[in-house]
C-alpha positions in Angstrom: 111.2 61.9 141.4 112.6 62.4 138.0 116.1 60.9 138.3 117.7 60.3 134.9 117.5 61.6 131.3 118.9 59.4 128.5 120.4 57.1 131.2 122.4 59.8 132.9 121.8 61.7 136.1 120.0 65.0 135.4 121.9 68.2 136.1 119.0 69.8 138.0 119.1 73.1 139.7 115.4 72.7 140.5 114.6 69.0 141.2 111.6 67.7 139.4 108.8 65.5 140.7 106.2 63.6 138.6 102.6 62.8 139.3 100.2 60.7 137.3 96.4 60.6 137.8 93.7 58.9 135.8 94.0 61.2 132.8 96.9 63.6 133.5 100.7 63.4 133.8 102.5 66.3 135.4 106.2 67.2 136.0 106.8 69.9 138.6 110.0 71.8 139.3 110.5 74.9 141.5 108.0 77.3 139.8 107.0 75.4 136.6 104.4 72.7 136.1 104.4 70.9 132.8 101.3 68.8 132.2 99.9 66.4 129.6 96.8 64.4 129.2 97.4 60.8 128.0 95.8 57.7 126.6 97.3 54.4 127.6 97.0 50.9 126.1 99.2 48.7 128.3 102.8 50.0 127.8 102.0 52.2 124.9 101.0 55.7 125.7 100.1 58.9 123.8 100.6 62.3 125.5 99.0 65.6 124.5 100.0 68.9 126.0 97.6 70.3 128.7 97.5 73.6 130.6 100.5 74.0 132.9 102.0 76.8 134.9 105.0 78.8 133.6 107.3 81.1 135.6 109.5 84.0 134.7 112.8 82.1 134.6 114.3 80.3 131.5 113.7 76.5 131.4 116.6 74.5 132.7 118.3 71.9 130.4 116.6 69.2 132.6 113.2 70.8 132.1 113.7 71.1 128.3 114.7 67.4 128.2 111.7 66.3 130.2 109.3 68.3 128.0 110.7 67.0 124.7 110.8 63.4 126.0 107.2 63.4 127.2 105.7 65.1 124.3 107.4 62.7 121.9 107.0 59.6 124.1 105.8 56.3 122.7 106.2 53.8 125.5 106.1 53.6 129.2 107.8 50.8 131.1 106.8 50.0 134.6 109.2 48.1 136.8 109.4 46.9 140.5 105.6 46.7 140.9 105.2 50.3 139.6 107.9 51.9 141.8 110.1 52.7 138.8 108.9 54.1 135.5 110.7 54.8 132.2 109.2 57.0 129.5 110.8 56.8 126.1 110.4 57.9 122.6 112.2 59.9 119.9 112.7 62.8 122.3 114.8 60.7 124.7 114.3 58.7 127.9 113.2 59.8 131.4 113.6 57.5 134.4 111.5 58.1 137.6 111.3 56.5 141.0 108.4 56.5 143.4 109.4 57.7 146.9 
């Protein structure tokens, strides 16, 4: 679950969840799926936009923050045996918790 942006709770109309597989990172909200491929070397990561799913509504401020954070991300920090993840870079910081 995406919980915080830039160390503050996100003002989310449509809560976002995140999923990571071997080669893809995806954030999903109500009707939008933002997706990136990535290359990881320990805590350093490089994201590249991948095909996602858009919907007819305008992106929320939380979705805009998530998109700009991930596409400009430079590091990923894993905590609590991988149950907490922080993605950060020049676009900001996202904090996520596995549930």
